[in-house]
Wavefront OBJ file of the C-alpha trace (Angstrom):
o trace
v -0.372 0.031 0.112
v 1.135 3.412 -0.624
v 0.627 5.886 1.510
v 1.361 9.359 0.003
v 2.190 12.362 2.476
v -0.683 14.912 3.645
v -1.151 17.956 2.446
v -1.830 20.197 5.095
v 0.049 22.967 3.276
v -2.037 23.053 0.105
v -5.598 22.265 1.434
v -7.420 24.574 3.858
v -9.693 23.141 6.198
v -13.462 24.022 5.885
v -13.341 26.830 8.421
v -15.097 30.723 9.518
v -13.366 33.698 9.003
v -14.172 36.156 12.193
v -13.760 39.919 12.250
v -14.573 41.470 15.447
v -15.679 38.740 16.956
v -18.380 38.016 13.765
v -18.001 36.086 10.786
v -17.606 37.383 7.664
v -16.340 34.199 5.242
v -16.559 30.915 5.311
v -14.006 28.940 3.614
v -15.491 25.543 2.366
v -13.477 23.014 0.707
v -14.128 20.960 -2.377
v -11.887 18.777 -4.882
v -12.405 19.019 -8.349
v -12.211 15.458 -10.973
v -11.210 15.963 -14.489
v -11.147 13.112 -16.749
v -8.000 12.796 -19.190
v -9.608 11.599 -21.890
v -10.049 13.007 -25.579
v -13.843 14.802 -24.198
v -12.414 16.626 -21.269
v -15.267 16.179 -18.141
v -15.132 17.776 -15.000
v -16.778 17.006 -11.588
v -16.887 19.156 -8.336
v -17.659 17.587 -5.275
v -17.703 19.083 -1.989
v -19.372 16.789 0.359
v -17.154 14.639 2.857
v -17.426 11.085 1.041
v -17.259 10.866 -2.967
v -18.214 7.241 -4.578
v -16.644 5.861 -7.628
v -18.319 3.068 -9.726
v -20.220 2.132 -12.573
v -23.517 2.001 -10.925
v -25.711 4.578 -11.424
v -26.230 6.013 -7.747
v -22.415 6.385 -7.584
v -21.348 10.060 -7.128
v -18.985 9.636 -9.898
v -20.218 7.376 -12.467
v -17.624 5.714 -14.718
v -19.033 3.674 -17.858
v -15.878 1.979 -18.753
v -16.329 -2.006 -18.017
v -13.475 -2.500 -16.059
v -14.581 -0.586 -13.228
v -16.038 -2.045 -10.664
v -20.204 -1.277 -9.482
v -18.851 -0.173 -6.579
v -15.206 0.463 -7.501
v -13.724 3.021 -4.552
v -14.219 6.383 -2.670
v -12.789 9.401 -2.071
v -12.727 11.069 1.481
v -12.179 13.877 3.668
v -10.016 13.144 5.675
v -9.589 16.176 7.897
v -6.952 18.361 6.381
v -6.899 15.882 3.419
v -8.415 13.678 0.823
v -8.233 9.839 1.098
v -8.770 7.360 -1.578
v -9.609 4.011 -0.324
v -10.481 1.333 -3.291
v -13.090 -1.110 -2.421
v -11.966 -4.702 -3.466
v -12.210 -3.319 -6.959
v -11.707 -5.934 -9.728
v -8.716 -3.804 -11.846
v -7.719 -1.780 -8.922
v -7.269 1.890 -8.123
v -3.709 3.510 -8.750
v -2.262 6.748 -7.766
v 0.418 8.165 -10.163
v 0.364 4.448 -11.366
v 0.946 2.913 -8.204
v -1.134 0.377 -6.908
v -3.283 1.597 -3.894
v -5.152 -0.034 -1.409
v -5.722 2.980 0.703
v -3.549 6.268 0.540
v -3.545 10.093 0.609
v -4.074 11.951 -2.531
v -1.727 15.276 -3.470
v -2.648 17.934 -5.438
v -2.623 17.311 -9.136
v -2.046 13.767 -9.060
v -3.333 11.411 -11.389
v -5.753 8.712 -10.351
v -6.945 5.466 -12.267
v -9.635 3.176 -11.844
v -9.807 -0.017 -13.951
v -8.404 2.208 -17.896
v -9.925 5.281 -16.588
v -7.645 8.074 -15.762
v -8.775 11.726 -13.825
v -6.638 14.430 -12.232
v -7.475 14.942 -8.575
v -7.899 19.031 -7.629
v -8.430 20.142 -3.688
v -10.296 23.779 -3.922
v -10.876 26.304 -1.603
v -14.084 28.502 -1.935
v -14.479 31.529 -0.272
v -18.055 32.413 0.512
v -19.525 35.917 2.141
v -21.620 35.283 5.013
v -25.072 36.909 4.888
v -27.703 36.581 7.156
v -30.559 34.167 6.341
v -34.269 35.351 5.538
v -35.203 32.547 7.645
v -36.768 32.699 10.650
v -35.877 28.762 11.616
v -33.368 26.334 10.175
v -34.176 22.785 10.708
v -34.873 22.562 14.347
v -33.710 25.713 15.256
v -36.005 28.713 15.952
v -35.146 32.570 15.887
v -35.709 35.476 13.362
v -32.723 37.441 15.134
v -29.758 38.639 12.766
v -27.168 36.624 14.727
v -28.795 33.767 14.421
v -29.632 34.219 10.930
v -26.081 34.521 10.765
v -25.837 31.174 12.200
v -28.210 29.712 9.582
v -26.445 30.466 6.615
v -23.142 28.839 7.952
v -25.195 25.790 8.793
v -26.730 25.662 5.377
v -23.054 25.340 4.479
v -21.076 23.572 6.604
v -23.726 21.102 7.306
v -22.916 18.625 4.252
v -19.414 18.587 4.619
v -17.200 16.487 7.456
v -16.086 19.389 9.049
v -15.726 18.989 12.768
v -17.885 21.551 14.427
v -17.388 23.450 18.020
v -20.581 25.508 19.346
v -19.558 27.437 22.199
v -22.309 29.540 24.040
v -23.434 29.937 27.575
v -25.710 27.034 29.111
v -29.098 26.789 27.912
v -28.689 28.176 24.820
v -29.512 25.122 22.602
v -26.020 23.653 21.429
v -27.592 20.163 21.535
v -30.171 21.594 19.158
v -27.664 22.945 16.724
v -25.763 19.513 17.171
v -28.757 17.661 16.180
v -29.765 19.995 13.235
v -26.170 19.659 11.601
v -26.479 16.024 11.849
v -30.097 16.034 10.145
v -28.895 18.609 7.531
v -26.048 16.166 6.848
v -24.929 13.160 4.333
v -24.692 10.964 7.818
v -28.851 11.678 8.700
v -29.602 8.245 8.358
v -26.504 6.731 10.493
v -26.615 7.505 14.242
v -26.713 10.513 15.925
v -25.063 9.352 19.381
v -24.900 11.740 22.402
v -22.269 12.065 25.122
v -21.938 14.527 27.905
v -18.157 14.885 29.129
v -19.441 16.397 32.279
v -21.885 13.581 33.352
v -19.931 10.336 33.611
v -17.059 9.569 36.465
v -13.673 10.669 34.890
v -12.317 6.825 35.349
v -15.033 5.299 33.005
v -15.314 7.766 30.172
v -12.495 6.142 27.947
v -14.139 3.185 28.305
v -17.547 4.918 27.282
v -15.893 6.666 24.212
v -13.513 3.991 22.633
v -14.712 0.684 24.324
v -13.217 -2.419 26.292
v -12.092 -5.781 26.027
v -13.403 -8.527 28.498
v -11.441 -9.001 31.122
v -9.288 -5.403 30.817
v -10.180 -4.244 34.078
v -12.400 -5.527 37.269
v -15.691 -5.414 36.506
v -15.192 -5.770 32.624
v -17.009 -8.853 32.430
v -17.945 -8.824 28.522
v -16.678 -6.985 25.628
v -17.939 -4.056 25.167
v -18.357 -1.114 22.182
v -17.542 2.498 22.393
v -19.658 5.343 21.765
v -17.404 6.092 18.610
v -17.767 2.488 17.330
v -22.071 2.866 17.972
v -21.563 6.215 15.937
v -20.291 4.563 13.059
v -21.317 6.554 9.747
v -22.601 9.037 11.962
v -22.370 11.725 14.036
v -21.046 11.894 17.681
v -21.756 14.962 20.006
v -19.524 16.008 22.758
v -21.207 18.014 24.952
v -19.633 19.698 28.004
v -16.080 19.249 26.247
v -14.263 21.799 28.303
v -14.953 18.688 31.342
v -12.487 16.302 29.599
v -9.533 16.251 31.546
v -6.031 16.608 29.920
v -5.538 12.958 30.799
v -8.220 11.810 28.192
v -7.312 14.828 25.791
v -4.574 12.985 23.956
v -6.631 10.098 23.194
v -9.463 12.213 21.587
v -6.833 13.935 19.160
v -5.406 10.077 18.571
v -9.069 9.355 17.089
v -9.375 12.888 15.272
v -6.332 12.218 13.025
v -6.062 8.487 12.851
v -9.939 7.953 12.331
v -9.341 5.169 14.661
v -10.177 3.906 18.155
v -8.693 1.122 20.432
v -10.429 -0.266 22.909
v -9.362 -0.402 26.586
v -7.153 -3.293 27.082
v -7.086 -4.340 23.045
v -4.031 -5.105 20.806
v -5.207 -3.589 17.700
v -7.083 -0.202 16.462
v -10.583 -0.334 14.779
v -11.143 2.117 11.977
v -14.073 4.299 12.328
v -16.160 6.980 10.489
v -17.301 9.435 12.420
v -18.333 13.346 12.277
v -17.424 14.564 15.583
v -19.441 18.078 16.698
v -18.760 19.043 20.473
v -19.909 21.754 22.612
v -18.853 23.714 25.538
v -19.879 26.519 27.875
v -16.436 27.859 28.371
v -13.911 30.141 25.887
v -12.002 27.719 24.477
v -9.057 30.326 24.179
v -9.041 30.522 28.032
v -8.971 27.274 28.415
v -6.052 26.554 26.602
v -4.055 29.702 27.986
v -4.719 28.482 31.695
v -3.487 25.302 30.685
v -6.644 23.536 30.914
v -7.173 22.409 27.291
v -4.510 21.064 24.976
v -3.421 23.911 22.138
v -2.866 21.164 19.805
v -6.322 19.204 20.381
v -8.000 22.930 20.509
v -6.235 23.545 16.709
v -7.626 20.099 15.316
v -11.051 20.750 17.039
v -11.464 24.359 15.603
v -12.371 23.857 12.041
v -15.719 25.401 12.202
v -16.457 27.164 15.221
v -20.215 28.718 16.033
v -20.848 30.870 19.137
v -24.384 31.064 20.074
v -25.877 34.120 21.451
v -27.523 34.089 25.151
v -31.171 34.836 24.874
v -30.515 38.642 26.411
v -28.948 39.504 23.257
v -32.059 38.041 20.945
v -34.693 39.007 23.232
v -36.582 40.087 19.679
v -37.091 36.114 19.107
v -38.761 35.277 22.567
v -41.914 35.749 21.309
v -41.065 33.553 18.114
v -39.863 31.112 20.789
v -42.788 31.222 23.337
v -45.644 30.403 20.186
v -43.215 27.348 18.754
v -43.123 25.848 22.409
v -46.989 26.136 22.715
v -47.496 24.990 19.520
v -45.402 21.974 19.553
v -44.305 20.731 23.434
v -46.199 17.976 24.717
v -46.507 19.651 28.052
v -49.190 21.693 26.392
v -51.574 18.793 25.062
v -54.684 17.928 26.911
v -55.375 13.839 26.995
v -56.872 14.253 23.648
v -53.957 15.693 22.266
v -55.727 19.325 22.028
v -53.482 22.464 22.833
v -54.522 24.016 26.403
v -52.832 27.100 25.950
v -52.897 28.661 22.812
v -51.461 32.226 23.131
v -49.788 34.890 25.624
v -50.985 38.132 26.703
v -49.172 41.422 26.313
v -48.789 41.971 29.656
v -47.032 38.660 30.524
v -45.108 38.903 26.877
v -43.948 42.185 28.341
v -42.648 41.058 31.456
v -40.436 38.151 30.254
v -39.165 40.894 27.460
v -37.711 42.536 30.670
v -36.086 39.695 32.478
v -32.267 38.787 31.561
v -32.900 35.268 31.309
v -29.794 33.765 32.597
v -30.831 30.202 31.925
v -31.734 31.257 28.249
v -33.639 29.512 25.991
v -33.797 26.276 28.494
v -35.249 28.583 31.429
v -37.540 30.081 28.624
v -39.012 26.503 28.264
v -39.252 26.104 31.688
v -41.412 29.019 32.390
v -43.916 28.049 29.768
v -44.012 24.817 30.833
v -44.736 26.277 34.403
v -47.573 28.516 32.919
v -49.231 25.804 31.109
v -50.027 23.719 34.204
v -51.306 26.968 36.264
v -52.836 28.782 33.746
v -56.810 28.595 33.953
v -57.771 30.043 30.648
v -56.032 29.671 27.175
v -53.979 31.799 27.323
v -50.579 32.641 29.560
v -51.355 35.684 31.838
v -48.632 37.733 34.131
v -49.778 35.926 37.034
v -49.117 32.825 35.609
v -45.291 34.124 35.821
v -42.918 33.437 38.787
v -42.623 36.592 40.919
v -39.480 37.466 39.929
v -40.186 37.037 36.316
v -43.817 39.504 36.526
v -42.110 41.895 38.853
v -40.646 43.215 35.664
v -44.137 44.477 33.782
v -44.047 47.924 33.692
v -47.039 50.004 35.008
v -49.439 51.183 32.232
v -48.383 54.477 31.148
v -51.973 56.392 31.858
v -52.295 55.590 35.684
v -48.835 55.081 37.535
v -49.651 54.279 41.486
v -46.945 55.046 43.992
v -46.175 52.159 46.687
v -48.361 53.928 49.103
v -51.612 56.046 48.891
v -51.545 59.436 50.201
v -53.658 59.659 53.389
v -55.488 62.731 51.834
v -57.205 63.075 48.265
v -56.622 59.414 47.584
v -53.866 58.099 45.359
v -51.210 60.384 43.855
v -50.357 60.102 40.437
v -47.230 60.731 38.717
v -47.357 63.142 35.597
v -45.513 62.126 32.694
v -45.487 63.977 29.649
v -47.899 63.251 26.731
v -46.395 61.090 24.173
v -48.006 61.279 20.557
v -48.511 58.052 19.372
v -48.582 59.731 15.535
v -44.994 59.938 15.599
v -44.274 56.255 15.414
v -47.292 55.454 12.745
v -45.040 55.570 10.352
v -43.309 52.791 11.635
v -44.086 48.927 11.590
v -45.999 47.734 14.345
v -43.514 45.704 16.527
v -40.875 49.065 16.069
v -43.368 51.519 16.750
v -44.266 49.982 19.891
v -40.452 49.083 20.900
v -39.776 53.018 20.011
v -43.303 54.119 22.167
v -42.582 51.855 25.237
v -38.874 52.957 25.392
v -40.081 56.797 25.145
v -42.834 56.051 28.104
v -40.137 54.594 30.101
v -37.796 57.153 29.975
v -40.184 60.355 30.467
v -41.913 58.037 33.275
v -37.903 57.391 34.970
v -37.195 61.131 34.506
v -40.442 62.409 35.650
v -40.112 60.108 39.072
v -36.736 61.717 39.654
v -37.676 65.076 39.142
v -40.606 64.706 41.640
v -38.490 63.108 43.869
v -35.785 65.690 43.677
v -33.578 62.882 42.371
v -33.694 60.627 45.103
v -33.362 57.444 43.789
v -34.175 55.004 46.340
v -37.810 57.680 47.253
v -38.142 57.023 43.455
v -37.941 53.444 43.055
v -40.511 52.966 46.352
v -42.888 55.197 44.557
v -42.723 53.616 41.355
v -42.633 50.190 42.983
v -39.625 49.241 40.602
v -36.807 47.469 42.745
v -33.928 49.968 42.918
v -31.151 48.239 40.920
v -33.658 47.691 38.047
v -34.522 51.341 38.336
v -30.809 52.440 38.330
v -30.648 49.956 35.098
v -33.354 52.017 33.330
v -31.638 55.539 34.426
v -28.459 54.002 32.550
v -30.491 52.935 29.611
v -31.783 56.176 28.959
v -28.550 57.903 30.138
v -30.573 59.910 32.594
v -27.976 60.934 35.153
v -28.585 62.256 38.967
v -28.128 66.162 38.961
v -26.278 65.875 42.009
v -28.788 67.343 44.163
v -29.556 63.894 45.959
v -27.673 62.393 48.948
v -28.822 58.882 47.918
l 1 2 3 4 5 6 7 8 9 10 11 12 13 14 15 16 17 18 19 20 21 22 23 24 25 26 27 28 29 30 31 32 33 34 35 36 37 38 39 40 41 42 43 44 45 46 47 48 49 50 51 52 53 54 55 56 57 58 59 60 61 62 63 64 65 66 67 68 69 70 71 72 73 74 75 76 77 78 79 80 81 82 83 84 85 86 87 88 89 90 91 92 93 94 95 96 97 98 99 100 101 102 103 104 105 106 107 108 109 110 111 112 113 114 115 116 117 118 119 120 121 122 123 124 125 126 127 128 129 130 131 132 133 134 135 136 137 138 139 140 141 142 143 144 145 146 147 148 149 150 151 152 153 154 155 156 157 158 159 160 161 162 163 164 165 166 167 168 169 170 171 172 173 174 175 176 177 178 179 180 181 182 183 184 185 186 187 188 189 190 191 192 193 194 195 196 197 198 199 200 201 202 203 204 205 206 207 208 209 210 211 212 213 214 215 216 217 218 219 220 221 222 223 224 225 226 227 228 229 230 231 232 233 234 235 236 237 238 239 240 241 242 243 244 245 246 247 248 249 250 251 252 253 254 255 256 257 258 259 260 261 262 263 264 265 266 267 268 269 270 271 272 273 274 275 276 277 278 279 280 281 282 283 284 285 286 287 288 289 290 291 292 293 294 295 296 297 298 299 300 301 302 303 304 305 306 307 308 309 310 311 312 313 314 315 316 317 318 319 320 321 322 323 324 325 326 327 328 329 330 331 332 333 334 335 336 337 338 339 340 341 342 343 344 345 346 347 348 349 350 351 352 353 354 355 356 357 358 359 360 361 362 363 364 365 366 367 368 369 370 371 372 373 374 375 376 377 378 379 380 381 382 383 384 385 386 387 388 389 390 391 392 393 394 395 396 397 398 399 400 401 402 403 404 405 406 407 408 409 410 411 412 413 414 415 416 417 418 419 420 421 422 423 424 425 426 427 428 429 430 431 432 433 434 435 436 437 438 439 440 441 442 443 444 445 446 447 448 449 450 451 452 453 454 455 456 457 458 459 460 461 462 463 464 465 466 467 468 469 470 471 472 473 474 475 476 477 478 479 480 481 482 483 484 485 486
């Protein structure tokens, strides 16, 4: 078997270029195969495995009686392309050398039976433009950051590129991973999930790579690891940052050699698995602090996707709530009918004022809770937990103080009139947000003026938490005039 040198210096992996933390371009790896016969033909492939043979269901169909029905495969192997002969009758050749499996170099001559071709890797740069859709696979969201991610996923899902998904806990990293698998050419093969932080460290190697009978105390039978179980499909390594330094070299070896060695085994087992990983840590920081191997970091960082937290895509909240109500089993009665069909404006406004530290996962839990508590078919403000419902803003026409005056009944804060017509030339959503911002700033400023800029007193009168009151001041650039000692 002839094994040729890898050509990492010549072929760029599928990767994303970032400018100021934002993706600007995607570099997609493709390959071109050109026939050398009298009639020149050219094929360009961008997916991970190209099948070659005389049968019509191959990617590269060769009408040559010396070519077997399923003759060979050309496989993207991270930073290289690998040619594998599939027990063909007349063999596969690279530069006149008969091979069983070998790496392809740029411009090399490959021959299947009597048919010859020139192989050429390609690197296409594609600009990232936000998708026009509000959904991609199982992912929901119309925020521009999410739509940029859709464009990236659309390009990289059909490839074999290793993907690392970074983001806070609860942002939906597993949903992204599953969508990548569903949109890939491996969709009909297994999707295997492994949580690196949920398994005792002493068992992780056996879980991932398997073990032989008798290899350690308690190994009463041979067991396949998750990499073997994911053969042909995708393995999702969740919370990758939790993987110990001792196990990281073994994962690196699997990624580089595409083979696993069971605990206690003498021979490695070839595996064809796509790796998608996720972490809530910043891997660059982990590398700097010597908690994550630099070589593994660069080996994994073919494509990195950064998921925004819920607070940075709060405009997606109505869309997500609608999706959860429509599709979640917890919102179905015994006859599979929807229990709740909508959410009130007051409840939605309160939810948009909340920071969502638990991100989309916390939102899902809140919607499930509301479905259990609601009496009607709509989520109302009182169906939400107090720490969220308290975020609801008072109605603009009637803002009560915390205490009523002993004489003259309740007192009201005078807020300057806000003209609705000045927002009428905007779309409803934009007009509503602009009007609400105008009301909030006028309301806070009026309260401060009424209370001589005593923030504590103004917060008590508005029945708003003092910290949140200060946050609103900061939001609208309202500063203390210096007359208050608060």
